[in-house]
matplotlib code that plots the C-alpha trace (Angstrom):
import matplotlib.pyplot as plt

x = [-34.9, -33.9, -30.8, -28.8, -28.0, -25.4, -26.4, -24.6, -26.6, -25.4, -27.6, -25.3, -21.8, -21.0, -22.3, -19.8, -22.1, -22.3, -23.3, -26.6, -27.8, -31.2, -33.0, -34.6, -37.2, -39.2, -37.2, -38.1, -35.1, -37.0, -36.9, -34.3, -31.9, -33.7, -37.1, -35.5, -34.5, -38.1, -39.3, -37.0, -38.0, -41.7, -41.0, -39.1, -41.9, -44.4, -42.3, -42.1, -38.4, -36.4, -36.3, -33.0, -32.4, -31.1, -31.0, -33.1, -35.0, -35.5, -34.7, -33.7, -29.9, -30.1, -30.0, -27.0, -28.5, -28.5, -25.0, -24.3, -21.3, -22.5, -20.0, -17.1, -18.1, -19.7, -23.0, -22.5, -21.1, -22.6, -20.6, -21.9, -24.9, -26.3, -27.8, -31.4, -30.7, -29.1, -31.5, -31.6, -31.2, -27.5, -27.4, -28.2, -30.6, -28.8, -26.2, -24.9, -24.7, -22.9, -24.4, -22.5, -22.5, -19.8, -16.6, -14.8, -13.7, -15.6, -18.9, -19.9, -22.6, -25.9, -27.8, -27.3, -26.6, -27.1, -24.0, -23.8, -22.5, -23.0, -19.3, -19.7, -22.4, -20.0, -17.4, -20.0, -21.1, -17.4, -17.3, -19.3, -21.4, -21.0, -21.8, -23.6, -26.0, -29.7, -30.7, -30.4, -29.3, -28.3, -30.0, -28.2, -27.1, -25.6, -22.7, -20.8, -18.9, -16.7, -18.1, -15.0, -15.6, -19.2, -18.5, -15.9, -18.3, -21.2, -19.1, -18.1, -21.6, -22.8, -21.4, -24.4, -22.4, -23.0, -19.7, -18.9, -15.5, -14.7, -15.9, -13.8, -10.6, -8.0, -7.3, -11.0, -10.2, -12.9, -10.7, -12.9, -16.0, -14.3, -12.5, -15.8, -17.5, -14.6, -14.2, -17.9, -18.0, -14.5, -15.2, -18.2, -17.8, -20.0, -17.7, -14.3, -14.5, -14.1, -12.2, -8.9, -10.5, -12.9, -10.2, -8.5, -11.4, -13.0, -9.8, -9.1, -12.7, -12.1, -9.1, -10.8, -13.6, -11.1, -10.9, -7.6, -5.4, -5.3, -2.5, -3.6, -5.3, -8.0, -10.5, -12.7, -13.0, -13.7, -16.5, -18.2, -21.8, -21.5, -18.1, -16.4, -12.7, -9.6, -8.5, -10.5, -8.3, -5.3, -7.0, -7.8, -4.1, -2.9, -5.3, -4.5, -0.8, -1.1, -3.2, -1.1, 2.2, 0.5, -0.9, 0.6, -2.5, -4.4, -6.9, -8.5, -7.5, -6.4]
y = [-52.0, -48.5, -46.8, -43.7, -41.6, -38.9, -37.2, -34.4, -31.2, -28.4, -25.5, -24.9, -24.6, -21.6, -23.2, -24.9, -28.0, -30.3, -33.8, -33.8, -36.6, -38.3, -41.5, -43.9, -45.9, -49.0, -49.6, -52.9, -55.0, -55.3, -51.5, -50.2, -47.6, -44.9, -46.1, -45.7, -42.1, -41.5, -42.7, -40.4, -37.4, -38.2, -38.0, -34.6, -33.1, -34.2, -32.3, -29.2, -29.7, -29.5, -32.9, -34.3, -33.6, -36.6, -37.7, -40.6, -41.5, -45.1, -46.8, -49.9, -49.4, -48.0, -44.2, -43.8, -40.8, -42.2, -40.9, -41.3, -42.3, -44.6, -45.3, -44.0, -46.3, -44.9, -46.7, -48.6, -51.8, -54.2, -55.0, -54.1, -52.5, -48.9, -47.1, -47.7, -51.4, -51.6, -53.0, -52.5, -56.2, -55.6, -53.5, -54.4, -53.0, -50.2, -49.5, -46.0, -45.0, -42.0, -40.6, -38.0, -36.9, -37.7, -35.8, -34.5, -31.1, -31.7, -32.6, -29.4, -29.9, -28.5, -29.4, -32.0, -35.2, -33.9, -33.0, -31.5, -34.2, -32.3, -32.4, -36.1, -34.8, -32.3, -35.1, -37.0, -33.9, -33.3, -36.5, -39.3, -39.9, -41.3, -39.2, -41.5, -40.9, -41.8, -42.4, -45.7, -47.5, -51.1, -54.0, -54.6, -58.1, -56.7, -55.2, -58.2, -57.4, -60.0, -61.5, -60.4, -56.8, -57.0, -58.3, -55.6, -52.9, -54.3, -54.5, -50.9, -49.8, -51.0, -47.7, -45.8, -42.6, -42.5, -41.1, -43.5, -44.2, -40.4, -40.5, -43.5, -42.4, -40.5, -38.3, -37.6, -39.1, -39.8, -42.1, -45.2, -43.3, -41.7, -45.0, -46.9, -44.4, -44.1, -47.9, -48.6, -46.6, -47.4, -51.2, -50.8, -50.1, -47.0, -45.5, -46.3, -43.4, -40.8, -42.9, -41.0, -37.6, -38.9, -40.2, -36.8, -34.5, -36.5, -36.9, -33.3, -32.4, -34.6, -32.5, -29.2, -30.3, -30.5, -34.4, -35.8, -38.5, -42.1, -43.5, -47.1, -47.3, -49.6, -48.1, -47.2, -50.8, -52.0, -49.6, -49.5, -50.9, -52.4, -53.9, -51.9, -53.0, -50.8, -52.6, -50.0, -47.2, -49.0, -49.1, -45.4, -44.6, -46.6, -45.0, -41.6, -42.0, -43.7, -40.7, -38.1, -39.5, -39.7, -36.3, -33.8, -31.6, -34.1, -31.6, -31.9, -35.5, -34.5]
z = [115.9, 117.4, 116.0, 116.7, 113.7, 113.2, 110.0, 108.1, 108.0, 105.7, 104.2, 101.2, 100.0, 102.2, 105.3, 107.6, 108.1, 111.2, 112.3, 114.1, 116.2, 115.7, 116.9, 114.5, 116.4, 115.5, 112.1, 110.4, 109.2, 105.9, 105.2, 102.8, 104.0, 102.2, 103.7, 107.1, 106.3, 105.1, 108.5, 110.3, 108.1, 108.7, 112.5, 112.0, 110.0, 112.6, 115.1, 113.0, 112.3, 109.1, 107.3, 106.0, 102.2, 100.4, 96.8, 95.3, 92.2, 90.9, 94.2, 92.1, 91.9, 88.5, 88.6, 91.0, 92.8, 96.3, 97.0, 100.7, 102.8, 105.6, 108.4, 106.2, 103.3, 100.1, 99.6, 102.9, 104.1, 101.6, 98.5, 95.0, 96.5, 96.2, 99.3, 98.0, 97.8, 101.2, 103.8, 107.5, 108.1, 107.8, 110.9, 114.5, 117.1, 118.9, 116.3, 115.8, 112.1, 110.6, 107.3, 105.2, 101.6, 99.0, 99.9, 96.8, 95.5, 92.3, 94.3, 96.2, 98.8, 97.7, 101.0, 103.7, 101.8, 98.4, 96.3, 92.8, 90.5, 87.3, 86.7, 85.6, 83.2, 81.7, 81.2, 79.2, 77.3, 76.3, 74.2, 75.5, 72.4, 68.9, 65.8, 63.6, 60.7, 61.6, 58.1, 56.5, 59.7, 59.0, 60.9, 64.3, 63.1, 60.0, 61.9, 63.4, 66.8, 68.4, 71.5, 73.6, 72.5, 73.3, 76.8, 77.6, 76.3, 78.4, 81.5, 81.0, 80.3, 83.7, 85.2, 86.6, 87.2, 90.9, 91.9, 94.7, 92.9, 93.4, 97.1, 97.8, 96.1, 98.4, 95.4, 94.4, 91.0, 88.4, 86.4, 86.7, 85.7, 82.7, 81.7, 81.8, 79.5, 77.1, 76.9, 76.5, 73.2, 71.9, 71.9, 69.6, 65.8, 66.0, 68.6, 67.1, 64.6, 67.3, 69.8, 69.6, 70.1, 72.8, 75.0, 74.8, 75.4, 78.2, 80.0, 79.8, 80.8, 83.9, 84.9, 84.2, 86.6, 89.5, 89.8, 91.1, 89.4, 89.8, 92.0, 92.1, 95.5, 94.0, 96.4, 93.4, 92.3, 95.8, 96.3, 92.9, 93.2, 89.7, 90.0, 87.4, 87.2, 87.4, 84.1, 82.3, 83.8, 82.5, 78.9, 79.3, 80.0, 77.2, 74.7, 75.9, 75.6, 72.3, 70.9, 72.6, 71.1, 67.8, 67.8, 70.3, 69.9, 72.0, 73.0, 69.5, 68.8, 65.4]

ax = plt.figure().add_subplot(projection="3d")
ax.plot(x, y, z, "-o")
ax.set_aspect("equal")
plt.show()
């Protein structure tokens, strides 16, 4: 198939950026979207032109690096699918495709389709861990965890931190990401010791990074490649309010 592509090109944060038109020829329906971009880049390099910069790593829908907005939809038209797992069979010969980076204040463009998502890393660094002693660790089956708690924790742990929820949200909110990380740890015995402090410091880190607030548009849930539910945001809000009311110094969680 032959496709017309409009791809966002931007040299850096200070560059205004623009959409450039390209033609992708002889694209196999069995190619992934990133393989199609590889083919386009090979053609550009052969012509002595600058290839399109885009993020990728595992290409297995695990790492969350393939952050692209395709025809206005983060990760493209296929539900619960990352860009690297999106195949060209979902497009038709002669289609016009618009490809852009994530659009959010907290995700500045590094180059072309690559954005700086280190703000999500800093949210994790603020409190997304459990301080446990490594010596004398009991066997895994010695600490019993109710199945309901395990199921909730595992559902939350599916978040790959891609940032699609932020890109889809009209407010540029990272509430779904933060809620998933907070819930994942809070539902397990090892994470409950620091649960109150964690919900405070991670929420406040999210606000410092310039992310917006949730106003219940549900776009984050609709676009999440792992199907993370907005019910985790409700849990985050409850835990934050409970901790804040119990300790006005919520920045320390004490």
